[in-house]
C-alpha positions in Angstrom: 37.6 10.4 5.8 36.3 9.5 2.2 32.6 9.3 1.4 31.1 5.8 0.6 28.2 7.4 -1.3 28.1 6.9 -5.1 25.2 7.6 -7.5 24.2 4.8 -9.9 25.9 6.2 -12.8 29.2 5.9 -10.8 28.8 2.2 -10.1 31.1 -0.5 -11.8 30.2 -1.4 -15.5 28.1 -4.4 -15.8 26.0 -3.4 -12.7 22.5 -1.8 -12.7 21.6 -0.7 -9.1 18.8 1.3 -10.4 17.2 -1.5 -12.3 17.7 -4.1 -9.3 16.5 -1.6 -6.7 13.3 -1.1 -8.8 12.8 -4.9 -9.2 13.3 -5.3 -5.2 10.9 -2.6 -4.5 8.3 -3.8 -6.8 8.6 -7.7 -6.0 9.0 -7.3 -2.4 6.1 -4.9 -1.9 4.0 -7.0 -4.3 4.7 -10.2 -2.3 3.8 -8.4 1.1 0.5 -7.1 -0.5 -0.5 -10.5 -1.9 -0.2 -11.5 1.8 -2.5 -8.5 2.7 -4.8 -8.8 -0.5 -5.3 -12.3 0.1 -6.7 -11.5 3.4 -8.7 -8.9 2.2 -10.3 -11.1 -0.4 -11.0 -13.8 2.2 -12.6 -11.2 4.4 -15.1 -10.4 1.8 -15.9 -14.0 0.9 -15.4 -16.5 3.6 -14.2 -15.2 6.9 -17.6 -14.0 8.0 -18.8 -17.6 7.8 -15.8 -19.4 9.2 -14.6 -17.0 11.9 -17.9 -14.9 12.9 -20.8 -17.2 12.4 -24.3 -15.1 12.6 -27.6 -15.3 11.7 -27.6 -12.1 9.9 -25.1 -12.3 6.9 -24.4 -8.2 7.3 -23.2 -8.8 11.0 -20.8 -11.4 9.9 -19.3 -9.5 7.1 -19.1 -6.4 9.2 -17.1 -8.5 11.8 -15.0 -9.8 9.1 -14.1 -6.2 7.8 -13.4 -5.3 11.1 -10.5 -7.5 11.2 -9.4 -6.1 7.9 -9.6 -2.7 9.8 -7.2 -4.0 12.3 -4.4 -4.2 9.6 -4.8 -0.8 8.9 -5.1 0.5 12.9 -1.7 -1.4 13.5 0.0 0.2 10.7 0.8 3.2 12.7 2.8 1.1 14.9 4.9 -0.4 12.1 5.2 3.2 10.8 6.6 4.6 14.3 8.8 1.6 14.8 10.2 0.6 11.3 10.1 4.2 10.0 12.2 5.5 12.7 14.7 2.4 12.1 14.7 3.0 8.6 16.4 6.5 8.9 18.7 5.3 11.7 20.1 1.8 10.8 19.3 1.8 7.1 16.5 0.9 4.5 17.6 -2.6 3.5 17.8 -4.1 7.0 14.3 -2.8 8.0 12.7 -4.0 4.5 14.1 -7.6 5.4 12.4 -7.4 8.8 8.8 -6.2 7.5 8.8 -8.9 4.7 9.4 -11.7 7.3 6.9 -10.4 9.8 4.0 -10.1 7.4 5.0 -13.4 5.5 5.0 -15.4 8.9 1.6 -13.8 9.9 0.1 -14.8 6.7 1.2 -18.2 7.1 -0.1 -18.9 10.3 -3.3 -17.5 9.2 -3.5 -20.5 6.7 -3.0 -22.8 9.7 -5.7 -21.2 11.9 -8.6 -23.4 13.0 -12.2 -21.9 12.4 -14.6 -21.0 14.9 -16.4 -24.1 14.8 -13.3 -26.1 16.0 -11.7 -23.9 18.6 -14.5 -21.2 19.3 -13.8 -17.8 20.3 -10.0 -18.5 20.1 -10.4 -18.4 16.0 -11.4 -15.0 15.6 -9.0 -13.7 18.4 -6.1 -15.5 16.7 -7.2 -14.2 13.5 -7.1 -10.4 15.0 -3.7 -10.9 16.3 -2.2 -12.1 13.2 -3.9 -9.3 11.1 -2.6 -6.9 13.5 1.0 -8.3 12.9 0.4 -8.1 8.9 -0.5 -4.4 9.3 2.6 -3.6 11.5 4.7 -5.2 8.6 3.0 -3.2 5.9 3.2 -0.1 8.1 7.0 -0.5 7.9 7.3 -1.4 4.3 5.8 1.2 2.2 8.3 4.0 3.0 11.4 1.9 2.6 10.0 0.4 -0.6 9.6 3.9 -2.0 12.9 5.0 -0.9 14.8 1.8 -2.3 13.9 2.5 -5.9 13.7 6.4 -5.9 16.8 7.1 -4.0 18.7 5.1 -6.6 17.1 6.5 -9.5 17.4 10.1 -11.0 15.5 12.5 -8.8 14.1 14.2 -11.9 12.3 10.6 -12.8 11.3 10.2 -9.1 7.5 9.7 -10.1 8.6 6.7 -12.3 11.1 5.2 -10.1 9.2 5.4 -6.9 6.1 3.9 -8.6 7.7 0.5 -8.3 6.2 0.3 -4.7 3.2 1.6 -6.0 3.0 -1.4 -8.4 3.0 -3.9 -5.5 -0.4 -3.5 -4.4 -2.2 -4.2 -7.4 0.2 -6.9 -8.5 -0.3 -8.6 -5.1 -4.0 -8.2 -5.4 -3.9 -9.8 -9.0 -1.8 -12.7 -7.7 -4.1 -13.1 -4.7 -7.3 -12.8 -6.7 -6.1 -15.0 -9.1 -5.1 -17.8 -6.8 -8.4 -17.4 -5.0 -10.4 -17.4 -8.3 -8.4 -20.6 -9.7 -8.9 -22.2 -6.2 -12.7 -21.6 -6.7 -12.9 -22.6 -10.2 -11.1 -26.0 -9.4 -12.9 -26.8 -6.0 -16.4 -27.2 -4.9 -17.8 -24.6 -2.7 -17.6 -27.1 0.4 -13.9 -27.7 -0.6 -13.3 -24.1 -0.9 -14.8 -23.2 2.4 -13.2 -26.1 4.1 -9.7 -26.1 3.0 -9.2 -24.4 -0.2 -8.9 -20.8 0.9 -5.9 -21.8 3.1 -3.7 -22.9 0.3 -3.4 -19.1 -0.7 -2.3 -18.2 2.4 0.3 -21.0 2.8 1.9 -20.2 -0.4 3.1 -17.0 1.4 6.0 -19.0 2.7 7.6 -19.8 -0.6 6.9 -16.3 -1.9 8.5 -14.6 1.0 11.6 -16.7 0.7 11.9 -15.4 -3.0 11.5 -11.7 -2.0 14.1 -12.0 0.8 16.8 -13.6 -1.8 15.9 -10.5 -4.1 16.5 -8.1 -1.4 20.0 -9.6 -0.1 21.3 -8.7 -3.2 21.1 -5.0 -2.8 23.3 -2.3 -1.2 21.7 0.6 0.6 20.4 3.6 -1.2 23.0 6.6 -2.0 21.3 9.0 0.2 21.4 6.6 3.1 25.3 6.0 2.5 25.7 9.7 2.5 24.0 9.9 5.7 25.9 7.4 7.3 29.3 8.3 6.0 28.6 11.9 7.4 27.3 10.7 10.8 24.2 12.7 9.8 21.5 10.2 11.1 18.7 11.7 13.2 18.5 10.5 16.7 14.8 11.4 17.1 13.3 11.2 13.9 9.7 10.9 14.9 9.9 14.1 17.2 11.8 15.9 14.3 8.9 15.2 11.9 6.4 16.3 14.0 8.1 19.3 15.5 9.8 20.5 12.1 7.6 19.3 9.2 3.9 19.3 10.4 2.6 20.8 7.2 4.4 18.5 5.1 3.0 15.6 7.4 -0.5 16.8 7.2 -0.3 17.1 3.3 1.1 13.6 2.9 -1.7 12.1 5.2 -4.7 13.8 3.3 -3.3 13.1 0.1 -3.4 9.5 0.8 -7.2 9.3 2.0 -9.1 9.2 -1.3 -7.1 6.7 -2.9 -7.4 4.3 -0.1 -11.2 4.6 0.2 -11.3 4.2 -3.5 -9.2 1.2 -3.7 -11.1 -0.3 -0.9 -14.3 0.1 -2.7 -13.0 -1.2 -6.2 -11.0 -4.1 -5.0 -12.6 -5.3 -1.7 -16.2 -4.1 -1.0 -17.2 -4.6 -4.8 -16.9 -8.3 -4.2 -19.6 -7.9 -1.6 -21.7 -5.5 -3.4 -21.7 -7.7 -6.6 -22.3 -11.1 -4.9 -24.9 -9.6 -2.1 -26.6 -6.9 -4.1 -26.4 -7.6 -7.6 -26.6 -11.7 -7.5 -23.5 -12.3 -9.3 -21.2 -15.2 -8.5 -18.1 -15.0 -6.6 -16.1 -15.9 -9.6 -17.6 -13.5 -11.8 -16.9 -10.5 -9.1 -13.5 -11.7 -8.7 -12.7 -11.8 -12.4 -13.9 -8.2 -12.8 -11.5 -7.0 -10.1 -8.7 -9.4 -11.6 -9.2 -7.5 -14.9 -9.0 -4.0 -13.4 -5.9 -4.8 -11.2 -3.9 -6.3 -14.2 -4.3 -2.9 -15.9 -3.1 -1.0 -13.1 0.3 -2.9 -13.3 0.9 -0.9 -16.6 -1.2 2.3 -15.6 0.6 3.0 -12.3 4.3 3.4 -13.8 2.6 5.5 -16.7 0.9 7.8 -14.4 4.2 8.1 -12.4 6.1 8.9 -15.4 3.5 11.2 -16.7 3.8 13.2 -13.4 7.5 13.7 -14.1 6.7 15.5 -17.5 3.7 17.6 -16.0 3.0 19.1 -12.7 2.7 16.2 -10.2 0.3 18.2 -7.8 -2.0 19.1 -10.7 -2.4 15.7 -12.0 -3.0 14.3 -8.5 -5.8 16.9 -7.6 -7.8 16.7 -10.8 -7.6 12.7 -10.4 -9.0 13.2 -6.9 -12.0 15.3 -8.4 -12.5 12.4 -10.8 -12.5 10.1 -7.8 -15.2 11.9 -6.2 -17.4 12.0 -9.3 -16.9 8.4 -10.4 -19.2 6.5 -8.1 -22.2 8.6 -9.1 -21.4 7.1 -12.4 -20.6 3.6 -11.3 -23.5 2.4 -9.2 -26.3 3.4 -11.8 -24.3 1.6 -14.3 -23.9 -1.7 -12.8 -27.6 -1.7 -11.4 -28.8 -4.1 -13.7 -26.3 -6.9 -12.7 -24.4 -6.9 -16.1 -21.0 -8.4 -15.6 -19.5 -6.3 -18.6 -20.7 -3.1 -17.1 -19.4 -4.3 -13.5 -16.0 -4.8 -15.3 -16.0 -1.5 -17.0 -17.1 0.4 -13.9 -14.3 -1.4 -11.9 -11.8 -0.6 -14.5 -12.9 3.1 -14.5 -12.5 3.4 -10.6 -9.1 1.8 -10.9 -7.7 4.0 -13.8 -8.7 7.0 -11.8 -7.0 5.3 -8.6 -3.6 4.6 -11.1 -3.8 8.3 -11.6 -3.3 9.2 -8.2 -1.5 6.3 -7.1 1.2 6.3 -9.5 2.5 9.8 -8.5 1.4 9.2 -4.8 4.9 7.8 -3.6 6.9 10.5 -5.1 4.6 13.1 -3.8 4.7 12.0 -0.3 8.3 11.2 -0.2 9.2 14.7 -1.7 7.3 16.5 1.1 10.1 15.5 3.6 13.9 16.2 3.9 15.9 13.4 2.6 17.2 12.4 6.3 13.7 12.2 7.5 12.1 10.4 4.5 11.7 7.1 5.8 9.9 8.3 9.2 7.8 11.1 7.4 6.7 8.7 4.6 5.8 5.9 6.9 3.8 8.1 9.4 1.9 9.5 6.6 1.0 6.2 4.8 0.0 4.6 8.1 -2.1 7.5 9.8 -3.6 8.1 6.5 -4.7 4.4 6.6 -6.7 5.1 9.9 -9.1 7.7 8.3 -9.2 6.0 5.0 -8.8 2.4 4.0 -9.0 1.2 7.7 -12.8 2.0 8.1 -13.9 2.1 4.3 -15.1 -1.4 3.9 -16.9 -1.2 7.2 -18.5 2.2 6.6 -19.7 0.9 3.1 -21.3 -2.2 4.5 -22.5 -0.2 7.3 -24.2 2.5 5.2 -25.6 -0.2 2.7 -27.0 -1.8 5.3 -28.8 1.1 6.9 -30.1 2.9 3.9 -30.3 0.0 1.4 -29.1 2.6 -1.2 -25.7 3.3 -3.1 -26.1 7.3 -2.7 -24.6 7.4 0.8 -21.4 5.4 -0.4 -20.9 7.7 -3.4 -21.0 10.9 -1.0 -18.7 9.1 1.3 -16.0 8.6 -1.3 -16.9 12.4 -2.5 -16.0 13.7 1.1 -12.6 11.7 1.0 -11.9 13.3 -2.5 -12.2 16.6 -1.0 -10.0 15.8 1.6 -7.3 14.7 -0.7 -7.5 17.7 -2.9 -7.0 20.0 0.3 -3.9 17.8 1.2 -2.6 18.3 -2.2 -3.1 22.0 -2.2 -1.0 22.1 1.2 1.7 20.2 -0.3 5.3 21.5 -2.1 6.2 20.8 -5.8 9.1 18.4 -6.3 12.7 19.9 -5.8 14.8 18.0 -8.0 18.2 19.4 -6.8 17.6 18.4 -3.3 19.1 15.1 -3.1 22.4 15.9 -5.1 22.7 18.9 -2.7 22.1 16.9 0.4 24.5 14.1 -0.7 27.0 16.6 -1.5 26.8 18.4 1.6 27.0 15.1 3.6 30.0 14.2 1.5 31.7 17.4 2.5 31.0 16.7 6.0 32.4 13.2 5.9 35.5 14.3 4.1 36.2 17.1 6.8 35.0 14.5 9.5 32.7 17.1 10.8 29.5 15.3 12.0 26.2 17.2 11.9 22.8 16.7 13.0 21.2 19.0 10.6 20.3 18.7 6.8 22.2 20.8 4.3 
C-alpha cells in the first residue's frame, strides 16, 4: 500500500500548497471573525437599546454583553463536535461546515426584528443565533491553525500557524471599518434603525468567497498520513482527557489573558470611551481600527519571532506585560484625549500580539499530531469560558459597582498570572515530531498494518 502523504516540497512544480493553505487559513478565519466581531461591536453600541431596552443604560449593556458571552459559552460544543470530526474525517471538510454555520447565523441576525417589533422573541432569537455563531467559531480555530501549520515547515510553525491568528484582528478591522463607515454616512436614527444590519447582511457575500478559497485545498500532509495508515483515533476527546491532561490544562490557561486583554481593547473600550470618557462612537471605533490594523502585521512578526527565540519565554514575558499595562492605560486616558486613547489601545494590542502570534503554534504543539484538532479545539473553547466569555460582562459590572478602573486592572492582572502558569506547564516545540509521525504512518501504510497509537 503506497502512502498518499506528501510534504509541500514534494508537490508538482507550479503549485504552492503552503502559500494557498496560509491564505485560506487567514481569509477563512478573518471572514468568520468578521461575523463574530461585528456582533461584538454591535453589542457594545446598539444591541442594548434595540433588543434589551431598559431605563438603566448599564442594565441594557450588561444584557447585550451577556449575549456576547453566549458565543463563548457555546464554543465548547463546537470544539467537542468539530474538533473530534477534524481528527476523524479531516481538516478540510470540517472547516467548510464551520464557515457555513457562522455565516448563516450572522446573516439571520441582520434580518432579526428588534424588541419593539416582536417583543421577547427578539432577544431570544438573538441568543439562539449567537449560540450558533459560537459553535461555528469553536470548531474553526483548531482546524485553521492546522491547515496552515501542517503544510509548512515545523521549524517555522510559529509563523505558519499565525495565519489563523491574523484572522481575528483582520475580521475585527473589517467589522469596525464597516460600522464606522455606516456611522459616518448615516444619521444616528438611520444607523440604529437599519444601518447596523447592513454589516451583518454582507456576511453572505464574504462566506461565499471563503468557501471558494477552501474548496481549492487538499488535506494536510499530517492527516493524509493518518488516513493512509488507518491511524485515525476512534475517541479523540476521551484520549485527550485521559492521555494528555497536562497539555490540555497548559493550553487552556495560556489563552486566558490574551482573550481578556483582547476583550478590553477591542470591545469594552468602546463602552468605556463613550460612556465614561464622553467620546463619540466614531472616535472610539477609529482608535480600535488603528490598533487592529497594526495587529495584522504584528501577529505574524510575533509568530516568526517565536520561531527564532524560545516560544514559551516570549509568551510568558508578554503575559507579564499584559498584567501591568492596564495600570498604565487607565490613568493615561482619564482626561478623554483621543490621541492618548489610541496610544493606549495600540499598546494593549501590541502586547496582545506578542502572545497571540505564538499562541496557535504553542497550543498545537502541546498535543500529539493525531489528536491536535481535538486538543487544540478543546483548549481554545474551554479557555473562552473563563476568559473572553465573561470579560465584557465583568468589566461592565465592576465599573458599575465601583465606578473606578482599579478593579478592572486587577482582574486583568489575575488572568495574566493564570496564563504565566499555563505557559510554565507547557512543553517546548519538538520540530522533528511531525516528520517522525508521518514517516511512522508511512511505514504502517506500506506494510498495511493499521495502528491506533502514534509513533
